[in-house]
C-alpha positions as a printed Julia matrix, in Angstrom:
175×3 Matrix{Float64}:
 24.6   -36.91  -25.11
 26.14  -35.87  -22.04
 24.88  -36.46  -18.26
 24.71  -33.68  -15.65
 24.8   -34.79  -12.17
 24.16  -32.28   -9.18
 25.73  -34.41   -6.2
 25.05  -32.25   -3.67
 21.16  -32.54   -4.7
 21.66  -36.67   -3.66
 21.77  -38.78   -0.47
 25.31  -40.34    0.22
 23.96  -43.82   -1.33
 23.25  -42.61   -4.47
 26.65  -40.32   -4.69
 28.78  -43.82   -3.88
 26.91  -45.68   -6.46
 28.13  -42.42   -8.65
 31.8   -42.63   -7.67
 31.73  -46.37   -8.02
 30.22  -46.72  -11.31
 32.56  -43.8   -12.81
 35.61  -45.58  -11.08
 34.01  -48.76  -12.95
 34.0   -46.83  -16.25
 37.7   -45.42  -15.33
 38.94  -49.27  -14.75
 36.57  -50.32  -17.81
 38.67  -47.68  -20.52
 42.24  -48.94  -18.67
 41.71  -52.68  -19.09
 39.72  -52.71  -22.58
 40.1   -49.17  -24.05
 37.08  -48.46  -25.84
 35.43  -45.46  -24.12
 32.27  -46.09  -22.13
 30.08  -43.27  -21.03
 27.54  -42.92  -18.61
 24.26  -42.49  -20.04
 21.33  -42.25  -17.23
 20.85  -42.7   -13.75
 16.94  -44.23  -14.31
 14.54  -45.04  -11.75
 13.88  -48.87  -10.47
 13.16  -51.5   -11.99
 15.85  -50.05  -14.22
 19.23  -50.99  -12.89
 20.88  -48.2   -11.22
 22.99  -46.36  -14.07
 23.01  -46.86  -18.06
 26.45  -46.81  -19.71
 26.72  -47.08  -23.83
 29.42  -49.09  -24.38
 30.36  -49.03  -28.1
 26.88  -49.15  -29.88
 24.95  -50.48  -27.17
 23.44  -49.54  -23.95
 24.09  -51.89  -20.77
 22.29  -51.06  -17.4
 24.92  -51.05  -14.09
 23.77  -52.27  -11.01
 26.06  -51.29   -8.29
 26.11  -52.45   -4.9
 29.03  -52.01   -2.13
 30.66  -55.03   -0.12
 32.23  -53.31    3.83
 32.87  -56.98    4.96
 29.76  -57.2     7.84
 26.53  -54.96    7.95
 28.66  -53.63   11.29
 31.69  -52.56    9.09
 29.61  -50.7     6.86
 27.93  -48.58   10.18
 31.62  -48.6    11.4
 33.21  -47.43    8.19
 30.03  -45.07    7.31
 30.17  -43.47   10.44
 26.49  -45.28   11.69
 27.85  -47.66   14.4
 25.71  -48.23   16.91
 26.56  -47.98   21.04
 26.58  -51.41   22.0
 28.48  -51.92   19.01
 31.36  -50.0    21.23
 31.53  -52.05   23.77
 34.54  -54.24   24.39
 33.12  -57.38   23.92
 31.47  -56.6    21.18
 34.68  -55.46   19.8
 36.89  -58.21   20.25
 33.54  -60.79   19.06
 33.77  -59.45   15.85
 37.57  -59.23   15.78
 37.19  -63.15   16.39
 35.57  -63.81   12.84
 37.87  -64.03   10.78
 38.45  -61.87    7.11
 38.51  -64.9     5.03
 35.56  -66.0     6.45
 33.73  -62.47    6.87
 34.47  -60.77    3.65
 33.62  -63.84    1.57
 30.26  -64.28    3.32
 29.36  -60.79    3.25
 30.16  -60.76   -0.76
 28.26  -64.08   -1.36
 25.52  -62.8     0.32
 25.19  -60.12   -2.05
 25.37  -61.82   -4.58
 22.62  -64.21   -3.79
 20.46  -60.68   -2.78
 21.06  -59.28   -6.39
 20.15  -62.56   -7.8
 16.48  -62.09   -7.01
 16.11  -59.01   -9.02
 14.69  -58.78  -12.64
 15.59  -55.68  -14.78
 14.11  -55.12  -18.22
 16.98  -54.94  -20.13
 21.23  -56.39  -20.69
 22.29  -55.44  -16.4
 25.54  -55.94  -15.25
 26.82  -56.33  -11.54
 29.23  -54.07  -10.26
 30.49  -54.51   -6.43
 32.49  -52.19   -5.07
 34.47  -53.43   -2.04
 34.94  -50.52    0.23
 36.74  -52.58    2.99
 40.16  -50.75    3.34
 41.64  -53.96    4.86
 41.1   -56.35    1.52
 42.42  -56.11   -1.85
 42.59  -57.6    -5.15
 45.11  -60.34   -4.26
 42.74  -61.26   -1.18
 39.57  -61.42   -3.8
 41.74  -63.98   -5.67
 43.86  -65.9    -2.88
 39.39  -66.87   -1.9
 37.94  -67.15   -5.31
 37.06  -70.8    -4.64
 34.72  -69.63   -2.02
 32.82  -66.84   -3.94
 29.7   -68.15   -4.89
 27.6   -67.17   -8.19
 23.98  -67.89   -7.52
 22.79  -70.02  -10.74
 20.29  -68.29  -11.93
 20.91  -64.67  -11.78
 19.7   -61.79  -14.37
 23.75  -60.28  -15.15
 25.59  -60.47  -18.26
 28.53  -60.12  -16.41
 29.68  -59.57  -12.71
 32.06  -57.04  -11.65
 33.73  -56.77   -8.66
 36.12  -53.16   -7.75
 38.93  -54.15   -5.47
 39.26  -51.92   -3.85
 37.42  -48.62   -3.02
 39.24  -46.24   -5.55
 39.79  -48.84   -7.64
 44.02  -49.08   -6.85
 44.15  -52.73   -6.54
 42.37  -53.54  -10.02
 39.2   -55.44  -10.63
 37.9   -58.73  -11.44
 35.22  -60.39  -13.62
 33.34  -62.83  -11.26
 30.93  -63.67  -14.26
 31.44  -65.01  -16.11
 34.73  -66.33  -15.0
 37.82  -65.3   -16.16
 40.23  -68.26  -15.97
């Protein structure tokens, strides 16, 4: 079965999610072999996507990490006029990236942990913050907090928007 996607009929967020799951499938193939395929794009309460992995179907819930909500607005072209003021830019720049990025990642993990899915589901978080890559996440691994009670069988982090720096499995913990 082949899933047909009409990208011109989708909003920007959905197109970003599709791009993330395609990057994940390609990265997964490079790392583990096999041939995971995109099967469906169901509606809630289902996860964002269904992939077929070997003979089993797995849900994939997608989230994007931008460093902060302000960074997300800036990167997506939705910045607010008050955020462009020198004082606001300086105040934001004063928050070190090794605090800002893990804090936002932990916020996403906490928020996604409150959801429930009707099938086995993996969480995929795609880092869209251009100043961070896999080595940065590895250095701050101890500050990443996986909520104790979450609905995910696995949690993956694509460490760069085009997955050029690789990916990490955050849960279950690899090492």
